[in-house]
C-alpha positions in Angstrom: -0.1 -0.1 0.0 1.2 3.3 -1.0 1.5 5.8 1.9 0.3 9.6 1.0 2.6 12.4 2.6 -0.4 13.7 4.0 -1.2 10.5 5.9 0.9 12.1 8.7 -2.1 14.7 9.3 -5.1 12.0 9.2 -6.5 11.6 12.6 -5.7 8.0 14.1 -7.8 6.0 16.3 -6.9 3.1 18.5 -9.6 0.8 19.9 -12.2 3.1 18.8 -10.5 5.9 21.0 -9.3 9.0 19.1 -5.6 9.5 19.9 -5.6 13.5 19.5 -7.1 13.4 23.0 -3.7 11.9 24.1 -1.7 14.3 22.3 -3.8 17.2 23.7 -3.4 16.0 27.4 0.3 15.1 27.0 1.8 18.6 27.1 -0.2 19.5 30.6 1.5 16.3 31.9 5.2 17.5 30.8 4.5 21.1 32.1 6.2 21.5 35.6 4.0 22.6 38.3 5.3 25.0 40.9 5.6 23.4 44.7 5.3 24.6 47.9 8.8 24.9 48.8 11.5 27.8 49.4 13.6 27.1 46.0 12.3 25.8 42.9 14.3 23.9 40.3 15.9 25.6 37.4 13.0 24.4 35.2 10.2 26.0 37.2 12.4 29.0 37.6 12.8 29.3 34.0 9.1 28.8 33.3 8.2 31.5 35.6 10.6 33.9 34.2 9.4 33.2 30.7 5.9 33.7 31.6 6.5 36.7 33.8 8.5 38.4 30.6 5.6 37.2 28.3 2.6 38.7 30.2 4.7 42.0 30.7 5.5 42.7 27.1 1.9 41.7 26.2 -0.1 43.2 28.4 1.6 46.8 29.1 -0.4 48.6 26.4 -3.7 47.3 27.6 -5.4 48.4 30.5 -6.3 46.8 33.8 -9.4 45.6 32.5 -7.9 43.4 30.1 -5.2 42.0 32.6 -7.8 39.3 33.6 -6.9 37.7 30.2 -3.5 37.0 31.3 -3.7 33.6 32.7 -5.7 32.4 29.8 -3.4 33.9 27.2 -0.5 32.4 29.0 -1.9 29.3 29.6 -2.6 28.9 25.6 0.6 30.3 24.7 2.2 27.5 26.6 -0.1 24.9 25.4 0.1 25.8 21.5 4.1 26.1 22.0 4.1 22.7 23.8 1.8 21.1 21.2 4.1 22.5 18.0 7.4 21.4 19.3 5.9 17.8 20.5 4.8 17.4 17.0 8.2 17.7 15.5 9.4 14.5 17.0 9.2 11.5 15.0 6.5 9.4 14.9 4.0 11.9 16.9 1.0 13.7 15.9 0.4 17.6 15.3 -2.9 18.6 16.6 -2.5 22.1 15.7 -2.0 21.0 11.9 -5.9 20.5 12.3 -7.7 23.4 11.0 -10.9 22.5 13.0 -8.7 22.8 16.2 -7.1 26.0 15.6 -10.6 27.3 14.6 -12.1 26.0 17.9 -9.0 28.0 19.6 -9.6 31.3 17.5 -13.2 31.7 16.8 -14.4 31.6 20.9 -11.6 33.8 21.8 -12.1 36.5 18.9 -16.0 36.4 19.6 -15.3 36.7 23.4 -13.1 39.9 22.6 -15.7 41.4 20.5 -18.7 41.0 22.8 -16.6 42.8 25.6 -15.8 45.6 23.2 -19.7 45.8 22.4 -20.7 45.7 26.2 -18.0 47.8 27.2 -17.7 50.8 24.7 -20.6 50.0 21.9 -19.9 53.6 20.2 -16.1 52.9 20.2 -16.5 49.6 18.6 -19.1 50.9 15.7 -16.5 53.8 15.2 -14.2 51.1 13.8 -16.5 50.3 10.9 -16.6 54.0 9.7 -13.3 56.1 9.9 -13.7 59.8 10.6 -14.0 62.4 7.6 -14.9 59.4 5.1 -16.5 60.8 1.9 -20.5 59.9 1.9 -20.4 57.8 -1.4 -17.7 55.7 0.2 -19.8 55.0 3.6 -21.6 51.8 2.4 -18.4 50.2 0.7 -16.2 50.9 3.7 -18.6 49.4 6.3 -19.1 46.5 4.0 -15.1 46.2 3.7 -14.7 46.8 7.9 -17.3 44.1 8.5 -15.9 41.4 6.4 -12.2 41.9 7.7 -13.7 41.6 11.4 -15.2 38.2 10.5 -12.1 37.5 8.7 -10.0 37.5 11.6 -10.6 34.5 13.4 -10.1 32.7 10.0 -6.9 34.0 9.3 -5.7 32.9 13.1 -6.7 29.5 12.4 -5.5 29.1 8.7 -2.3 30.9 9.5 -1.1 28.5 12.4 -2.3 25.4 10.2 -0.7 26.4 7.0 2.8 27.3 8.6 2.8 24.2 10.7 1.6 21.9 7.7 4.0 23.3 5.3 6.8 22.8 7.5 5.9 19.2 8.3 5.4 18.3 4.7 8.9 19.8 3.8 10.7 18.0 6.3 9.0 14.9 5.0 10.1 15.4 1.4 13.5 16.3 2.3 13.9 13.3 4.7 12.6 10.9 2.0 15.1 12.6 -0.5 18.0 12.2 1.6 17.3 8.3 2.4 16.5 7.4 -1.2 19.7 9.0 -2.8 21.8 7.4 0.3 22.7 4.2 -1.9 22.8 6.1 -5.2 24.5 9.6 -4.5 26.0 9.4 -0.6 27.6 13.1 -1.2 24.4 14.5 -2.0 22.9 12.5 0.6 24.8 14.0 3.3 24.3 17.6 1.9 20.6 16.8 2.1 20.6 15.6 5.6 22.7 18.7 6.6 19.8 20.4 4.9 17.3 18.8 6.9 19.1 19.5 10.3 19.0 23.1 9.1 15.3 22.9 8.3 14.4 21.2 11.4 16.0 23.6 13.8 14.0 26.6 11.5 10.9 24.5 12.3 11.5 24.6 16.0 11.8 28.4 15.6 8.6 28.5 13.7 6.7 26.4 16.4 7.6 29.1 18.8 6.8 32.1 16.7 3.5 30.6 15.3 2.3 30.3 19.1 3.4 33.8 20.0 1.8 35.3 17.1 -1.4 33.4 17.6 -1.7 34.9 21.1 -0.1 38.2 20.2 -3.1 38.7 17.5 -5.5 37.8 20.2 -4.3 40.4 22.7 -4.6 43.2 19.9 -8.1 42.4 19.3 -8.6 42.4 23.0 -6.7 45.9 23.3 -9.2 46.9 20.8 -12.0 46.1 23.1 -11.2 47.2 26.2 
């Protein structure tokens, strides 16, 4: 049976149980939890420093009303980053390559930010649909364009994360397949291809971290407009 390059993104089951559930639970098991003692180990200290720097950078431009989202967005960042990094390991499944799951993260959080803006400052929220000084004939067109751009935001969040991770995984699989295929025919070219594969893997590690950060950063920008 010939396997497709896209088989790595298919949802697999074992004894009727979807393994994607296990992939979603695993990151929470690996994340170290703070303990009740005077001194923490290096890993917990590094995790606390990272979360502190992230929340400070992300929520400095946002007023205190939006600081209630700090725990949610920090947890989401660590969760997405763990999923992305674990998915680079061999024989693992990356749930964030599934558009349905990414949209499940993007749509509720985007909708919550919009509803907060409507509840707290309705006039300011509606003002985004029509900039000041717009000529009369352009008013209907701009309202339609701004409405479409508003509803495209969650789609862009989900598609961006899915497309970047899927493209990286496919490229790694293509290059690794080519390297092992040419190993017996052209060893020198195969060695150069493996070096390229190593560099690409390092790049994919950076992409996994950056895409998780961009996902949460854009959510914080949407929240900043609302509060």
